[in-house]
N, C-alpha and C positions, 0 to 999 in steps of 0.2 A: 287377469288382475287389472288391465285397463279398463276404464269405465267410460272416458271422454272421447270425444272425436280426435282424429289426428289432424293437426294443423301444421302446415309447411310454412316456415318463416326461415329465410336465409340459407335455404339447403339443409335444414333441419327438421326433423319430423317431432312434434311436441305433442305429448298425450298424458292425460291426467289419470293418476292411479287411483284406487279405492280409499288409501290412506291419506290423500290430499297432495301428495308429492306429484312431481311432473317427471316423465320418463321422456329424456330427449335422445334421439338418434340422429348422429351427424351424417355427412355425405360418404363417409368413409365406412360407416356401419357401426361405429363405436357407440354404446349406450351408456347413458350417466344419468343419474336420478338427482333431481334438484328440488329444493323447497321452494314454495311459491316466492318467497322474498328474493331468494336467489335468482329466479327466472326473472322477476321484475328488475332486479340490478343489472343483469346480462342484457336485457332489452333495451333498457335505458343506455347502456354503454354502446350498444350496437344500433342505436335507433337509426342513425343516418344511412348504414348499411343495409338496413331492413327495408327503409322507404326507397333506396335505388335498387333493390333487387340484388345486392351483391350477396355472396356466400360469407357466413362468418361460423364461428364455433364459440359455443358456450363453454365457458371455463370457470371451474370452481374458485372460489376466493378463499386461500388457505391462510390468511392473515391471522385470524383468531385462532385456528388450531395450531398454528406456529408459536402463538403466545402461550396457549395453554401447554404445549409441549415443553417450552423453555421453562415455564413455571414448575412443571412436574420434575424436570431434570434438575433445576436449582434446588427444589426442596430435597430431591433424593441426595444431592451432593452434601447439601448442609446436614441432612440427617447422618449420612455416612461419616461426616467430619466429626460429628458430636459422639458418634458411637465408637469410632475407631481412633479417637485423636491422640491416644496414648501411642499406638503404633505409627501413625502419620508422623508425629513429631520425633520419634526415634530414628525413622527412616530419613527424615530431612536433615537431622542432626548429623547422622552418617554420613550423608552426601557433603554437607558443609565442612566437615572434618578432613574428608578425602580432598576437596578443593584446596582447603589451607595447606594441607600436607604437600599437595603437587607444587605449590608456589613456593613453599619453605624449601624443597628439595632444589629447586633450580636456582634458588639464591645461594645455597650452601655450595653446589657445584661450581658456581661461578665466583669464586672468592675475590677475584679481582676486579669486582665491580667498580669500586672507588677509582681505580686507575683509568678503567673505560670512560667513566664519567669525566675524570679530568682531561683525558685525550679529546673527548668529543667537545668539551667547554672550550679548550684551546683551539681547536680547529675552527669551531664556529665564530671565536674571537678573531682568527685570522681572517676568515672570509668577510666577517663585518667590516673589519679595518680596510680591507681592498675595496670594499663598497664605498665606504666613507672617502676615500683616497680619490677614487674614481669621480664621486660627485663634486668633491672640493676642486679637482682639476678641470671639470667640464661646465659645471652649473653654479659656480660662484662668479662674482665680478672679476675677481684675480684669475681665476681660470678662464673666464672669456677673453679677458686682456691678454693672458698667454696664448690662446688660440689664436687671436688676431694676429699677434707677432709672428707666430708659426705661419699662418698663411702668408703674411706679408713677404716674409723670408722665401717661402715656396715659390711665390709669384715671381720674385727677383731672380731667383735660382732658375727657374724655367725661362725667363726671358734671356738670360745670359746664355743658356745652353742653346735655345731655338733661334737666337740672333745670328749664330754662325751659320 
């Protein structure tokens, strides 16, 4: 099948086929077939390695094939959705009803939710009031003056105790 001479570039053997493609065998013995455009792209990507005599591998660029596959899958999904839309909507409606029923049952089981909400609200109010009182005692002008008075009293008490 091969018609052209074998060229060694970067540890790869490149040979042209009768159909105009290139058969490339890498150093491990794996053979791949590339079109002329793909060979040129790979050689330009690895031009520095080829000039320096380093080994490199020819890799196929799958970007276009991934786009084509995504388009085919998307088209199939749209077609399936249009053809079977009645069954799909019934399926999703059943799931939605099951989820709604699940939450309804939980609310019915906990009949004392209002009491729990009131208890939670009162406990948070108590905590908030404690925080406000702490801030008023320590971070306001009046609180700072109280702290200064307390400090002075503590210093005087310490002097009396340690003076003996």
